[in-house]
C-alpha positions in Angstrom: 28.4 93.0 -14.1 26.7 95.5 -16.4 23.0 95.9 -16.8 22.7 92.9 -14.4 24.5 90.6 -16.7 28.1 89.5 -17.2 30.2 90.6 -20.1 29.9 87.1 -21.7 26.2 87.3 -21.4 26.1 90.6 -23.0 28.3 89.5 -25.8 26.3 86.4 -26.4 23.3 88.6 -27.2 24.9 91.4 -29.3 24.9 91.5 -33.0 27.9 92.4 -35.2 26.1 95.5 -36.4 25.3 96.7 -32.8 28.9 96.0 -31.8 30.2 98.1 -34.8 27.6 100.7 -33.8 28.9 100.9 -30.3 32.5 101.2 -31.6 31.5 104.2 -33.8 29.6 105.8 -30.9 32.7 105.5 -28.8 34.8 107.3 -31.4 32.5 110.3 -31.2 31.5 110.2 -27.6 34.2 108.3 -25.6 33.5 107.1 -22.1 35.4 105.3 -19.4 38.2 106.1 -16.9 40.6 107.5 -19.5 38.1 110.1 -20.5 37.4 111.1 -16.8 41.1 111.3 -16.1 41.5 113.7 -19.1 38.7 116.0 -17.8 40.3 116.0 -14.4 43.7 116.7 -15.9 42.3 119.6 -17.9 40.9 121.3 -14.7 44.1 120.7 -13.0 46.2 122.2 -15.8 43.9 125.2 -15.8 44.2 125.7 -12.0 48.0 125.2 -12.1 48.5 127.7 -14.9 46.3 130.3 -13.3 48.3 130.1 -10.1 51.8 129.4 -11.4 54.7 131.8 -10.9 56.0 132.4 -14.5 59.5 133.2 -13.1 59.7 129.8 -11.4 57.9 127.8 -14.0 57.9 129.7 -17.3 56.6 126.8 -19.4 52.8 126.4 -19.1 51.5 123.2 -17.8 49.7 120.8 -20.2 47.0 118.3 -19.7 49.5 115.4 -20.1 51.4 116.7 -17.0 48.3 115.7 -14.9 47.2 112.5 -16.5 47.5 109.8 -13.9 47.8 106.6 -16.1 48.4 107.7 -19.7 51.6 106.9 -21.5 53.3 110.2 -22.6 52.9 109.4 -26.3 49.2 108.7 -25.9 48.7 112.0 -24.0 50.6 113.8 -26.6 48.6 112.2 -29.4 45.3 113.0 -27.7 46.4 116.6 -27.3 47.3 116.9 -30.9 44.1 115.4 -32.0 42.1 117.7 -29.7 44.0 120.7 -31.0 43.2 119.6 -34.6 39.4 119.4 -33.8 39.4 115.6 -33.5 37.4 113.6 -30.9 40.7 112.4 -29.3 39.4 108.9 -28.9 39.5 105.7 -30.9 38.3 102.2 -29.8 41.4 100.2 -29.0 41.9 97.7 -32.0 42.9 94.9 -29.6 39.6 95.5 -27.5 37.6 95.6 -30.7 39.1 92.3 -31.9 38.5 90.7 -28.5 34.9 91.9 -28.5 34.3 90.5 -32.0 35.8 87.1 -31.1 33.7 87.0 -27.9 30.4 88.1 -29.7 31.0 85.5 -32.5 30.8 88.5 -35.0 27.6 87.2 -36.4 25.0 89.3 -38.3 21.5 89.2 -36.9 18.8 91.3 -38.5 
């Protein structure tokens, strides 16, 4: 439950415009467990690198080394995007398609 309502109840009341707006907002300010894991992994990488023995582990640790549930290619893509100055997040197309179907993708002014 979110906001005291089920997902179906929320999707019954959302407009297409609002749903697209939330998708755009997520692209600039992502939220959720993946983002929390990325922040934790960044701190772990900093701590590991500041305490590593360069003779035993000459290669610096990366954020992807500490991501709990990310696939290696997703972590690498996120790291590349962050290095390029990107937001590092995109709304999953399958999730957006599901949300559109659930909401009826109607336009209400």
